[in-house]
Structure formats: structure tokens, C-alpha cells
C-alpha positions as CSV (number, residue, x, y, z in Angstrom):
1,M,8.1,20.0,-35.1
2,F,10.1,16.9,-35.9
3,E,8.9,13.4,-35.2
4,L,10.5,10.5,-33.4
5,A,10.7,8.6,-36.6
6,Q,12.9,11.3,-38.1
7,L,15.1,11.1,-35.0
8,R,15.5,7.4,-35.4
9,C,16.4,7.9,-39.1
10,F,18.9,10.6,-38.1
11,T,20.6,8.6,-35.3
12,T,20.9,5.5,-37.5
13,V,22.6,7.5,-40.3
14,A,24.8,9.3,-37.8
15,T,25.9,5.9,-36.4
16,E,26.5,4.3,-39.8
17,L,27.6,7.4,-41.7
18,N,26.3,5.5,-44.7
19,F,22.7,5.9,-46.1
20,R,22.6,2.4,-47.6
21,R,23.6,0.6,-44.4
22,A,21.3,2.9,-42.4
23,A,18.4,2.1,-44.7
24,E,19.0,-1.6,-44.4
25,R,19.0,-1.4,-40.5
26,L,15.7,0.5,-40.7
27,N,14.2,-1.9,-43.2
28,M,13.5,0.8,-45.7
29,T,14.9,2.1,-49.0
30,Q,17.3,5.0,-49.3
31,P,15.0,7.6,-51.0
32,P,12.4,7.8,-48.1
33,L,15.3,7.8,-45.6
34,S,17.0,10.7,-47.4
35,R,13.6,12.5,-47.4
36,Q,13.2,12.0,-43.6
37,I,16.7,13.6,-43.0
38,Q,15.8,16.5,-45.3
39,L,12.5,17.1,-43.5
40,L,14.4,17.1,-40.2
41,E,17.0,19.5,-41.4
42,H,14.2,21.7,-42.7
43,H,12.5,21.7,-39.3
44,L,15.7,22.5,-37.5
45,G,16.9,25.0,-40.0
46,V,20.5,23.6,-40.0
47,E,22.4,21.0,-42.0
48,L,23.2,17.9,-40.0
49,F,25.4,16.1,-42.6
50,T,27.9,17.0,-45.2
51,R,27.4,14.6,-48.2
52,S,29.6,13.7,-51.1
53,T,29.6,10.9,-53.6
54,R,32.1,9.0,-51.4
55,S,31.3,9.9,-47.8
56,V,28.8,11.2,-45.2
57,A,29.9,13.2,-42.2
58,L,28.2,15.0,-39.3
59,T,28.4,18.8,-39.2
60,A,29.2,20.5,-35.9
61,A,25.4,21.0,-35.5
62,G,24.8,17.4,-36.4
63,R,27.3,16.2,-33.7
64,A,25.6,18.3,-31.1
65,F,22.1,17.2,-32.2
66,F,23.2,13.5,-32.2
67,I,23.8,13.6,-28.4
68,E,20.4,15.3,-27.7
69,A,18.6,13.0,-30.2
70,Q,19.8,9.9,-28.5
71,T,18.7,11.3,-25.1
72,L,15.2,12.1,-26.5
73,L,14.8,8.6,-28.0
74,E,15.9,7.0,-24.7
75,H,13.4,9.2,-22.8
76,A,10.6,8.2,-25.3
77,Q,11.4,4.5,-24.8
78,Q,11.5,4.9,-21.0
79,A,8.1,6.7,-21.1
80,A,6.6,4.0,-23.2
81,L,7.9,1.3,-20.8
82,A,6.7,3.2,-17.8
83,A,3.2,3.5,-19.2
84,K,3.2,-0.2,-19.9
85,R,4.5,-1.1,-16.4
86,I,2.0,1.2,-14.7
87,A,-0.9,-0.3,-16.7
88,E,0.3,-3.8,-15.6
89,G,0.6,-2.6,-11.9
90,D,4.3,-3.3,-11.9
91,I,5.2,0.2,-10.8
92,G,3.3,3.1,-9.4
93,S,2.2,4.2,-5.9
94,V,-0.4,3.1,-3.4
95,T,-1.6,4.8,-0.2
96,I,-2.7,2.5,2.6
97,S,-4.2,3.6,5.8
98,F,-4.5,1.4,8.9
99,V,-5.8,1.2,12.5
100,G,-3.0,1.4,15.0
101,S,-3.3,-2.1,16.4
102,A,-2.7,-3.5,12.9
103,V,1.0,-2.7,13.3
104,Y,1.5,-5.1,16.3
105,E,1.8,-8.1,14.1
106,F,-0.3,-8.1,10.9
107,L,0.7,-5.1,8.9
108,P,4.6,-5.2,9.0
109,K,4.7,-8.8,7.9
110,V,2.1,-8.3,5.1
111,I,3.7,-5.1,3.8
112,A,7.1,-6.8,3.8
113,E,5.8,-9.7,1.7
114,A,3.9,-7.3,-0.6
115,R,7.1,-5.2,-1.2
116,L,9.0,-8.4,-2.2
117,S,6.4,-9.2,-4.8
118,Q,6.2,-5.6,-6.0
119,P,9.5,-3.9,-5.3
120,H,8.9,-0.9,-7.6
121,V,5.6,0.1,-6.2
122,K,5.8,2.9,-3.7
123,I,3.7,2.2,-0.6
124,S,2.7,5.1,1.6
125,L,1.3,4.2,5.0
126,T,-0.8,6.5,7.3
127,E,-2.4,5.6,10.6
128,M,-6.1,6.5,11.0
129,N,-9.1,5.2,13.0
130,T,-11.8,3.3,11.1
131,Y,-14.1,6.3,10.8
132,S,-11.4,8.5,9.4
133,Q,-10.4,5.9,6.9
134,H,-14.0,5.6,5.6
135,E,-14.0,9.4,5.1
136,A,-10.6,9.3,3.4
137,L,-11.8,6.6,1.0
138,R,-14.8,8.8,0.1
139,A,-12.5,11.7,-0.6
140,R,-10.0,9.5,-2.6
141,R,-7.1,10.4,-0.3
142,I,-6.2,6.7,0.1
143,D,-6.4,3.6,-2.1
144,L,-6.8,0.9,0.6
145,G,-7.9,0.9,4.2
146,I,-7.3,-1.6,6.9
147,V,-10.2,-1.1,9.3
148,R,-12.0,-2.7,12.2
149,A,-15.5,-2.3,10.7
150,P,-16.4,-2.9,7.0
151,L,-17.8,-0.2,4.8
152,L,-21.1,-1.7,3.8
153,Q,-22.2,0.9,1.2
154,A,-22.6,0.9,-2.5
155,G,-19.5,1.8,-4.4
156,Y,-17.1,0.1,-1.9
157,E,-15.5,-3.3,-1.6
158,T,-14.9,-5.0,1.8
159,E,-12.9,-8.1,2.5
160,C,-12.2,-9.6,6.0
161,L,-8.5,-10.4,6.3
162,V,-8.0,-11.5,9.9
163,R,-10.2,-12.8,12.7
164,E,-8.8,-13.4,16.1
165,P,-10.1,-13.7,19.7
166,F,-9.8,-11.1,22.4
167,V,-7.6,-11.8,25.5
168,L,-7.7,-10.3,28.9
169,A,-4.9,-8.0,29.9
170,V,-4.3,-8.1,33.7
171,P,-1.8,-6.2,36.0
172,G,0.7,-8.7,37.3
173,S,-0.3,-8.1,40.9
174,H,-4.0,-8.8,40.2
175,P,-5.5,-12.1,41.5
176,L,-6.7,-13.0,38.0
177,A,-3.1,-13.0,36.8
178,S,-2.4,-16.3,38.5
179,A,-6.0,-17.8,38.6
180,A,-6.4,-21.3,37.3
181,A,-8.9,-20.1,34.7
182,V,-10.7,-16.8,33.9
183,S,-14.3,-16.5,32.9
184,V,-16.3,-13.5,31.8
185,Q,-18.1,-13.4,35.2
186,D,-14.8,-12.7,36.8
187,L,-14.9,-9.3,35.3
188,D,-17.9,-8.1,37.2
189,A,-17.2,-5.1,39.4
190,Q,-13.6,-5.0,38.3
191,P,-11.9,-1.7,37.4
192,F,-11.9,-1.8,33.6
193,L,-10.3,0.1,30.7
194,M,-12.5,0.2,27.6
195,Y,-12.2,1.5,24.1
196,S,-14.0,4.7,23.6
197,H,-17.0,4.9,21.3
198,S,-15.7,8.0,19.5
199,A,-12.3,6.5,18.7
200,Y,-13.1,2.7,18.4
201,P,-16.8,2.2,17.9
202,P,-16.5,-1.4,16.6
203,F,-14.7,-2.6,19.7
204,N,-16.7,-0.4,22.1
205,E,-20.1,-1.7,20.8
206,L,-18.9,-5.3,20.6
207,L,-17.3,-5.6,24.0
208,T,-19.8,-3.5,26.1
209,G,-22.6,-5.4,24.4
210,T,-21.0,-8.8,25.2
211,L,-20.5,-7.8,28.9
212,R,-24.1,-6.6,29.2
213,S,-25.4,-9.8,27.6
214,A,-23.4,-11.8,30.2
215,Q,-24.9,-9.6,32.9
216,V,-21.4,-8.5,33.9
217,A,-21.0,-4.9,35.0
218,P,-17.3,-3.9,35.3
219,E,-16.4,-0.5,36.8
220,Y,-15.3,1.5,33.8
221,V,-12.5,3.8,34.9
222,Q,-11.2,5.1,31.5
223,W,-12.5,5.2,27.9
224,L,-9.5,5.1,25.6
225,G,-8.6,5.3,21.9
226,S,-5.8,2.7,21.3
227,S,-4.7,-0.7,22.5
228,L,-1.2,0.7,23.3
229,T,-2.6,3.3,25.7
230,I,-4.9,0.7,27.3
231,L,-2.0,-1.7,27.9
232,A,0.1,1.1,29.3
233,L,-2.6,1.8,31.9
234,V,-3.0,-1.9,32.6
235,N,0.8,-1.9,33.2
236,A,0.3,0.9,35.7
237,G,-2.3,-1.2,37.6
238,M,-5.3,1.0,36.8
239,G,-7.5,-1.9,35.6
240,L,-8.2,-4.8,33.4
241,A,-8.9,-4.7,29.6
242,L,-9.9,-6.9,26.7
243,V,-7.6,-6.5,23.7
244,P,-7.1,-8.3,20.4
245,R,-4.7,-11.2,20.6
246,C,-2.2,-9.4,18.3
247,A,-1.7,-6.9,21.2
248,T,0.2,-9.6,23.1
249,N,3.2,-8.8,20.9
250,V,3.5,-5.5,22.8
251,V,5.6,-6.3,25.9
252,F,4.9,-4.5,29.2
253,K,6.7,-5.6,32.3
254,N,3.6,-5.7,34.5
255,V,1.0,-7.0,32.0
256,V,-0.2,-10.6,32.0
257,F,-2.4,-11.9,29.2
258,R,-5.1,-14.5,29.9
259,D,-7.3,-16.5,27.6
260,I,-11.1,-15.8,28.1
261,D,-14.2,-17.2,26.5
262,L,-16.4,-14.4,25.5
263,G,-18.9,-16.5,23.5
264,E,-19.5,-17.4,19.9
265,G,-18.6,-14.8,17.3
266,V,-16.9,-12.3,19.7
267,Q,-13.8,-11.7,17.7
268,S,-11.5,-9.0,16.7
269,E,-11.6,-8.4,12.9
270,L,-9.5,-6.6,10.4
271,H,-11.1,-5.7,7.1
272,L,-9.6,-4.4,3.9
273,V,-11.7,-1.7,2.1
274,W,-11.4,0.1,-1.2
275,R,-13.4,1.9,-3.7
276,S,-15.1,-0.2,-6.4
277,D,-14.1,2.4,-9.1
278,N,-10.4,2.4,-8.1
279,D,-8.6,2.1,-11.4
280,N,-5.0,2.2,-10.0
281,P,-3.4,-1.0,-11.4
282,A,-0.7,-1.0,-8.7
283,C,-3.5,-0.9,-6.1
284,M,-5.1,-4.0,-7.5
285,M,-1.8,-5.8,-7.8
286,L,-0.9,-4.9,-4.2
287,L,-4.4,-6.1,-3.1
288,E,-3.5,-9.5,-4.5
289,A,-0.1,-9.5,-2.8
290,I,-1.8,-8.7,0.5
291,R,-4.2,-11.5,0.1
292,A,-1.4,-13.9,-0.7
293,A,0.6,-12.8,2.3
294,V,-2.3,-13.1,4.6
295,K,-3.1,-16.6,3.3
296,A,0.5,-17.6,3.8
297,E,0.6,-16.1,7.3
298,T,-2.6,-17.9,8.3
299,A,-1.3,-21.2,6.9
């Protein structure tokens, strides 16, 4: 099989139609250049040039091969460039999973900023709850996860990206919608919509534990799996709910959001998780882009 070096020799001679000038362009002498052309013709089993003491010309086979040889060299150059860009993280693909509430404010802005910094990286997004993301990371189905609870196990990296307070979502007709101030004690015996433990264990454990510690016992009427569903039922007047502040970006006609002090450390968090052994350069570059976007957004 012929070599790329032989193709470069051939295309240079075919362009110059002069062995001396071709040898000068290739920074070599004529004898090794002629030898490379002879080896190429031997491999192909055809003559590529007609030679005389005065001129060099392509044969019909040489003209056809010239077109294909140029294409092969271009592909080789593109392949080498692609390998280099992938190694540098400039191109490639990254799969990111996220919890649904991340799309209310955080995720669209961050991904938009990341795409500006890495326009040639393909970003695939998929929505999953926190538990499913942990499983997807273990199975290597995703590169990065945006979750509510960190994955505190050996072999995984976790980084908190966002902390924000919870707010109280209240039907517009409820007395607390127009109260001068709202405290956690005001939630006692109130109809309440809560995140289910199966779908949202971090929020379920944090919020129910906070209410128990405050000796507040709401009347739980539904256990639900997403902030959007919870707000839809608040809008229908079915009860009150505690949701992350980012959920206030979802507009419902009959939902009023009120600030409420739930105590020190009771916050909604978003964590970025990934495998320690992830060797995808585009993933690491995107991770840096996400960090920069979050820092800019926070500032």
C-alpha cells in the first residue's frame, strides 16, 4: 500500500510538472523524489507520468489519480486537525443531564454561555431526577450531571454550583397571599403540597425535617415529583408549597410567592457531578465554561 509521503510527492510533481521544482518545494533532491514516484507507480500498477528529456506530463490514469490523491491528503490533514482539536477539548460531544427545576433559570443561561465559548462542542441535554443521574454516571451514559444531592462516593467529583432560598407558593385567594409577613408557624395545619421522597428525596428530607424541627404539622394533600406540577396545583388552589426561588420564573395567574425564613442552612442547592476518570477533553473544557458562566451569573 502506498504512503502519504508518496502522495505528497506525486501531487507536488503533478502540480509543477517538473521534478527539479517539485524537489525544491519538498526540500529534497531529485533522485529520492523520482524513487518515491516509481514506488507509487509500482504499488498502483500504472504509469502516472510520461517523461521525456524536455517535459513531464500526467497520463490519463495520473490525471484521475491526482484528483483522488488531493482528496486523500485533505482528509488526512482534517483527521490530524480533528484529533488535535478533540485532545484540546475544542470539538467533541458532551452529554449533560439535569433536574427539571434547573431549566427555570440556571441551565438555559449557563448552557448559552458555554456554547459561546465552545461553539464546536455538541451538547446533548437530558432531564433526569437526581437518583437516575447518579445511576447514569455509574453506567457512563452521561458526562456531567446537574443534581440536587451530591454523589459522595469514591471515583466521583461533586461541586456545588448554586445555593438559593426556598420561597412559599400560595394561591392568590389564600390569606397568606396578602399577609404583612409569613413565618414557618403560619404553615401549621395548612393544606400542603410536598415533593415526594421517591422522586425528590433531597427536598423531601430537607423540608419535612425542617417543618418537624419547627414543630409545624401541615396537612399534606399531595406528594409530587416536580416543581412545575406543584405550582400547577397551587394555582388550582389545592394547597401551599415550598419551592426553590428559581421557580418564581414560572408564571401562574393564581400563584403568589412569599419570602419565608426557614432557618439557617435550609437552602436549595444544585450540584455538578462527574466521574473522576472521565477523560473526555470536551467535558473538562465545558466544565470550566459552566463554572465561568455561573460565576458571572452570580456576580
